[in-house]
C-alpha positions as YAML, in Angstrom:
chain: A
units: angstrom
residues:
- id: 1
  name: MET
  ca: [146.19, 56.09, -128.77]
- id: 2
  name: LYS
  ca: [148.15, 53.24, -130.28]
- id: 3
  name: LYS
  ca: [145.24, 50.84, -129.73]
- id: 4
  name: ALA
  ca: [142.83, 53.26, -131.40]
- id: 5
  name: ASN
  ca: [145.20, 53.59, -134.31]
- id: 6
  name: GLN
  ca: [145.41, 49.81, -134.71]
- id: 7
  name: GLU
  ca: [141.62, 49.53, -134.62]
- id: 8
  name: ASN
  ca: [141.37, 52.21, -137.31]
- id: 9
  name: ALA
  ca: [144.00, 50.44, -139.41]
- id: 10
  name: SER
  ca: [142.03, 47.18, -139.31]
- id: 11
  name: GLY
  ca: [138.84, 48.85, -140.49]
- id: 12
  name: LYS
  ca: [137.71, 50.16, -143.84]
- id: 13
  name: ASN
  ca: [140.29, 51.91, -145.98]
- id: 14
  name: GLU
  ca: [139.26, 55.54, -145.60]
- id: 15
  name: PHE
  ca: [141.50, 56.69, -148.45]
- id: 16
  name: LEU
  ca: [139.43, 55.13, -151.23]
- id: 17
  name: THR
  ca: [137.47, 58.30, -152.00]
- id: 18
  name: PRO
  ca: [137.33, 60.28, -155.25]
- id: 19
  name: GLY
  ca: [138.64, 63.38, -153.47]
- id: 20
  name: TYR
  ca: [141.71, 61.54, -152.17]
- id: 21
  name: CYS
  ca: [142.43, 59.96, -155.57]
- id: 22
  name: PHE
  ca: [142.14, 63.25, -157.47]
- id: 23
  name: GLY
  ca: [144.26, 64.94, -154.81]
- id: 24
  name: ARG
  ca: [147.05, 62.39, -155.20]
- id: 25
  name: ILE
  ca: [146.97, 62.69, -159.00]
- id: 26
  name: ALA
  ca: [147.20, 66.47, -158.58]
- id: 27
  name: LEU
  ca: [150.36, 65.93, -156.49]
- id: 28
  name: PHE
  ca: [151.83, 63.71, -159.22]
- id: 29
  name: LEU
  ca: [151.06, 66.48, -161.70]
- id: 30
  name: LEU
  ca: [152.63, 69.07, -159.40]
- id: 31
  name: SER
  ca: [155.75, 66.91, -159.10]
- id: 32
  name: SER
  ca: [155.91, 66.66, -162.88]
- id: 33
  name: VAL
  ca: [155.62, 70.43, -163.17]
- id: 34
  name: GLY
  ca: [158.54, 70.65, -160.74]
- id: 35
  name: VAL
  ca: [160.63, 68.65, -163.21]
- id: 36
  name: LEU
  ca: [159.42, 70.89, -166.04]
- id: 37
  name: ILE
  ca: [160.54, 73.97, -164.09]
- id: 38
  name: ALA
  ca: [163.94, 72.34, -163.54]
- id: 39
  name: TYR
  ca: [164.06, 71.69, -167.28]
- id: 40
  name: LEU
  ca: [163.43, 75.35, -168.10]
- id: 41
  name: ILE
  ca: [165.85, 76.64, -165.45]
- id: 42
  name: LEU
  ca: [168.73, 74.28, -166.17]
- id: 43
  name: THR
  ca: [168.60, 73.51, -169.88]
- id: 44
  name: PHE
  ca: [169.27, 76.91, -171.41]
- id: 45
  name: PRO
  ca: [172.17, 77.92, -169.11]
- id: 46
  name: LEU
  ca: [173.70, 74.47, -169.56]
- id: 47
  name: LEU
  ca: [173.49, 74.73, -173.34]
- id: 48
  name: GLY
  ca: [175.15, 78.16, -173.14]
- id: 49
  name: ILE
  ca: [178.01, 76.78, -171.06]
- id: 50
  name: LEU
  ca: [178.51, 73.83, -173.41]
- id: 51
  name: SER
  ca: [178.45, 76.16, -176.44]
- id: 52
  name: ASN
  ca: [181.16, 78.36, -174.88]
- id: 53
  name: LEU
  ca: [183.31, 75.34, -174.10]
- id: 54
  name: ALA
  ca: [182.86, 74.01, -177.62]
- id: 55
  name: GLU
  ca: [183.77, 77.40, -179.11]
- id: 56
  name: LYS
  ca: [186.95, 77.57, -177.02]
- id: 57
  name: ALA
  ca: [187.83, 74.07, -178.17]
- id: 58
  name: GLY
  ca: [187.50, 75.22, -181.78]
- id: 59
  name: GLU
  ca: [184.35, 73.30, -182.56]
- id: 60
  name: ARG
  ca: [181.62, 74.75, -184.71]
- id: 61
  name: GLY
  ca: [177.92, 74.12, -184.95]
- id: 62
  name: PRO
  ca: [175.16, 73.85, -182.33]
- id: 63
  name: VAL
  ca: [175.82, 71.88, -179.19]
- id: 64
  name: GLU
  ca: [173.22, 69.26, -178.42]
- id: 65
  name: ILE
  ca: [172.83, 67.10, -175.34]
- id: 66
  name: PRO
  ca: [171.67, 63.57, -176.23]
- id: 67
  name: GLU
  ca: [167.98, 63.37, -175.37]
- id: 68
  name: ASN
  ca: [168.33, 60.05, -173.57]
- id: 69
  name: ILE
  ca: [170.88, 61.60, -171.19]
- id: 70
  name: THR
  ca: [168.69, 64.66, -170.67]
- id: 71
  name: PHE
  ca: [165.61, 62.62, -169.89]
- id: 72
  name: ALA
  ca: [167.57, 60.25, -167.64]
- id: 73
  name: VAL
  ca: [168.59, 63.27, -165.55]
- id: 74
  name: TYR
  ca: [164.97, 64.40, -165.24]
- id: 75
  name: THR
  ca: [163.91, 60.88, -164.27]
- id: 76
  name: ALA
  ca: [166.39, 61.07, -161.38]
- id: 77
  name: VAL
  ca: [165.40, 64.66, -160.49]
- id: 78
  name: TYR
  ca: [161.75, 63.60, -160.15]
- id: 79
  name: ILE
  ca: [162.47, 62.14, -156.72]
- id: 80
  name: VAL
  ca: [162.96, 65.66, -155.30]
- id: 81
  name: PRO
  ca: [159.48, 67.12, -155.98]
- id: 82
  name: LEU
  ca: [157.99, 63.70, -155.25]
- id: 83
  name: PHE
  ca: [159.50, 63.81, -151.76]
- id: 84
  name: ILE
  ca: [158.49, 67.44, -151.21]
- id: 85
  name: PHE
  ca: [154.86, 67.12, -152.31]
- id: 86
  name: LEU
  ca: [153.95, 63.56, -151.29]
- id: 87
  name: PHE
  ca: [155.99, 63.04, -148.15]
- id: 88
  name: ARG
  ca: [157.54, 66.07, -146.48]
- id: 89
  name: GLY
  ca: [154.27, 67.83, -145.76]
- id: 90
  name: ASN
  ca: [152.15, 64.72, -145.24]
- id: 91
  name: ILE
  ca: [151.17, 65.23, -141.59]
- id: 92
  name: GLY
  ca: [148.82, 62.24, -141.58]
- id: 93
  name: LEU
  ca: [151.55, 59.87, -142.75]
- id: 94
  name: LYS
  ca: [154.05, 61.39, -140.33]
- id: 95
  name: THR
  ca: [151.64, 60.89, -137.40]
- id: 96
  name: GLN
  ca: [150.99, 57.30, -138.45]
- id: 97
  name: VAL
  ca: [154.70, 56.51, -138.76]
- id: 98
  name: LEU
  ca: [155.49, 58.04, -135.37]
- id: 99
  name: CYS
  ca: [152.62, 56.06, -133.82]
- id: 100
  name: LEU
  ca: [153.83, 52.79, -135.33]
- id: 101
  name: THR
  ca: [157.41, 53.38, -134.22]
- id: 102
  name: GLU
  ca: [156.57, 54.73, -130.77]
- id: 103
  name: GLU
  ca: [158.40, 51.90, -128.98]
- id: 104
  name: THR
  ca: [161.08, 51.05, -131.53]
- id: 105
  name: PHE
  ca: [161.78, 52.02, -135.13]
- id: 106
  name: SER
  ca: [161.05, 49.29, -137.67]
- id: 107
  name: LEU
  ca: [161.22, 50.17, -141.35]
- id: 108
  name: LYS
  ca: [159.56, 46.84, -142.16]
- id: 109
  name: THR
  ca: [156.54, 47.80, -140.02]
- id: 110
  name: VAL
  ca: [156.37, 51.26, -141.60]
- id: 111
  name: PHE
  ca: [156.47, 49.82, -145.11]
- id: 112
  name: ALA
  ca: [153.88, 47.12, -144.37]
- id: 113
  name: ASP
  ca: [151.42, 49.61, -142.87]
- id: 114
  name: THR
  ca: [151.97, 52.41, -145.40]
- id: 115
  name: TYR
  ca: [151.71, 50.17, -148.45]
- id: 116
  name: ARG
  ca: [148.62, 48.44, -147.08]
- id: 117
  name: ARG
  ca: [146.88, 51.74, -146.40]
- id: 118
  name: ILE
  ca: [147.95, 54.17, -149.15]
- id: 119
  name: GLY
  ca: [151.01, 52.85, -150.97]
- id: 120
  name: TRP
  ca: [149.18, 50.48, -153.27]
- id: 121
  name: ILE
  ca: [146.66, 53.21, -154.08]
- id: 122
  name: ASP
  ca: [149.44, 55.67, -154.96]
- id: 123
  name: HIS
  ca: [151.10, 53.13, -157.25]
- id: 124
  name: LEU
  ca: [147.85, 52.26, -158.98]
- id: 125
  name: LEU
  ca: [146.98, 55.94, -159.46]
- id: 126
  name: TYR
  ca: [150.44, 56.71, -160.85]
- id: 127
  name: ALA
  ca: [150.15, 53.80, -163.28]
- id: 128
  name: LEU
  ca: [146.79, 55.13, -164.52]
- id: 129
  name: TYR
  ca: [148.09, 58.71, -164.59]
- id: 130
  name: SER
  ca: [151.07, 57.59, -166.70]
- id: 131
  name: LEU
  ca: [148.79, 55.96, -169.24]
- id: 132
  name: LEU
  ca: [147.75, 59.47, -170.32]
- id: 133
  name: LEU
  ca: [151.07, 59.69, -172.15]
- id: 134
  name: LEU
  ca: [150.08, 56.74, -174.32]
- id: 135
  name: LEU
  ca: [146.76, 58.21, -175.41]
- id: 136
  name: PRO
  ca: [146.58, 58.35, -179.22]
- id: 137
  name: PHE
  ca: [147.55, 62.02, -179.62]
- id: 138
  name: GLY
  ca: [150.02, 62.62, -182.45]
- id: 139
  name: GLY
  ca: [149.65, 59.09, -183.79]
- id: 140
  name: GLY
  ca: [150.39, 57.50, -180.43]
- id: 141
  name: ASP
  ca: [153.99, 58.76, -180.26]
- id: 142
  name: PRO
  ca: [154.74, 59.92, -176.68]
- id: 143
  name: PHE
  ca: [157.07, 62.62, -178.03]
- id: 144
  name: GLU
  ca: [154.24, 64.10, -180.10]
- id: 145
  name: ASN
  ca: [151.77, 63.93, -177.24]
- id: 146
  name: PRO
  ca: [150.88, 67.46, -176.00]
- id: 147
  name: LEU
  ca: [151.07, 66.07, -172.45]
- id: 148
  name: SER
  ca: [154.73, 65.07, -172.86]
- id: 149
  name: PHE
  ca: [156.07, 68.26, -171.22]
- id: 150
  name: VAL
  ca: [154.60, 67.24, -167.87]
- id: 151
  name: PHE
  ca: [155.91, 63.69, -168.21]
- id: 152
  name: LEU
  ca: [159.59, 64.53, -168.58]
- id: 153
  name: GLN
  ca: [160.42, 62.07, -165.81]
- id: 154
  name: GLU
  ca: [159.18, 59.24, -168.03]
- id: 155
  name: MET
  ca: [160.40, 60.23, -171.48]
- id: 156
  name: VAL
  ca: [163.76, 58.42, -171.20]
- id: 157
  name: PHE
  ca: [161.92, 55.10, -171.36]
- id: 158
  name: TYR
  ca: [160.51, 56.02, -174.76]
- id: 159
  name: THR
  ca: [163.96, 56.79, -176.20]
- id: 160
  name: LEU
  ca: [164.77, 53.09, -175.84]
- id: 161
  name: SER
  ca: [164.11, 50.63, -178.65]
- id: 162
  name: LEU
  ca: [161.31, 48.95, -176.71]
- id: 163
  name: PRO
  ca: [157.54, 48.66, -177.14]
- id: 164
  name: LYS
  ca: [155.80, 51.67, -175.60]
- id: 165
  name: ILE
  ca: [154.00, 49.47, -173.07]
- id: 166
  name: ILE
  ca: [157.39, 48.26, -171.79]
- id: 167
  name: GLY
  ca: [158.49, 51.90, -171.47]
- id: 168
  name: TRP
  ca: [155.36, 52.56, -169.43]
- id: 169
  name: LEU
  ca: [156.06, 49.57, -167.17]
- id: 170
  name: LEU
  ca: [159.65, 50.77, -166.62]
- id: 171
  name: ALA
  ca: [158.39, 54.26, -165.72]
- id: 172
  name: VAL
  ca: [155.99, 52.79, -163.16]
- id: 173
  name: LEU
  ca: [158.77, 50.58, -161.76]
- id: 174
  name: VAL
  ca: [161.12, 53.55, -161.33]
- id: 175
  name: PHE
  ca: [158.32, 55.46, -159.61]
- id: 176
  name: ALA
  ca: [157.95, 52.53, -157.19]
- id: 177
  name: VAL
  ca: [161.68, 52.64, -156.38]
- id: 178
  name: GLN
  ca: [161.61, 56.42, -155.86]
- id: 179
  name: TYR
  ca: [158.47, 56.13, -153.72]
- id: 180
  name: ALA
  ca: [160.17, 53.53, -151.50]
- id: 181
  name: LEU
  ca: [163.28, 55.71, -151.15]
- id: 182
  name: CYS
  ca: [161.16, 58.74, -150.21]
- id: 183
  name: LEU
  ca: [159.26, 56.72, -147.60]
- id: 184
  name: THR
  ca: [162.53, 55.41, -146.16]
- id: 185
  name: VAL
  ca: [164.14, 58.85, -145.87]
- id: 186
  name: ALA
  ca: [160.96, 60.47, -144.51]
- id: 187
  name: SER
  ca: [160.46, 57.72, -141.90]
- id: 188
  name: TRP
  ca: [164.05, 57.91, -140.66]
- id: 189
  name: HIS
  ca: [163.86, 61.69, -140.51]
- id: 190
  name: TRP
  ca: [160.58, 61.72, -138.58]
- id: 191
  name: ASP
  ca: [161.82, 59.12, -136.13]
- id: 192
  name: LYS
  ca: [165.14, 60.89, -135.61]
- id: 193
  name: HIS
  ca: [163.40, 64.18, -134.79]
- id: 194
  name: ARG
  ca: [160.57, 62.80, -132.66]
- id: 195
  name: LEU
  ca: [160.00, 64.68, -129.42]
- id: 196
  name: ARG
  ca: [159.91, 61.60, -127.25]
- id: 197
  name: ARG
  ca: [159.83, 57.82, -127.38]
- id: 198
  name: ALA
  ca: [157.72, 55.63, -125.11]
- id: 199
  name: ASP
  ca: [159.65, 53.94, -122.30]
...
């Protein structure tokens, strides 16, 4: 089985199909919607709590959370739906990781194989997907872009006094870090709960 897997790995990359690419982009979109749902669920109750605290403290006027703090939180939260949709239920990746680590667990081996097979594709697709936010809707301002509500995980980078392209690069870099963390946690979890290890 391991030999067959190695032979398959050395062959043509079977993931470079339109269906796979559109499917991965759909998962990025689904992860973004997860952040949007968190935004809707958490923001209004939190504003109510802060308003009550401000009223008790004798302050008047609306309570506002700085947008850069809000968006920074959603950037961090993005790792949760990313893990759920791209890693937790990915049976193919789980099988591959368990095959690679059948004799001994090596995170270096897992990373090398995963990034060679699908990791680089995921990063390229996310970079292209993120460019949608910079399309010239609303004069090219990401905050006026009608797509901005499904890119909450990236908006913090556009609150900084930096060129928009630098904000885009930072968003892609943070995605890469979160992707690596998800792969690490998923690999350790799968290896820890494997049914057996080869002698």
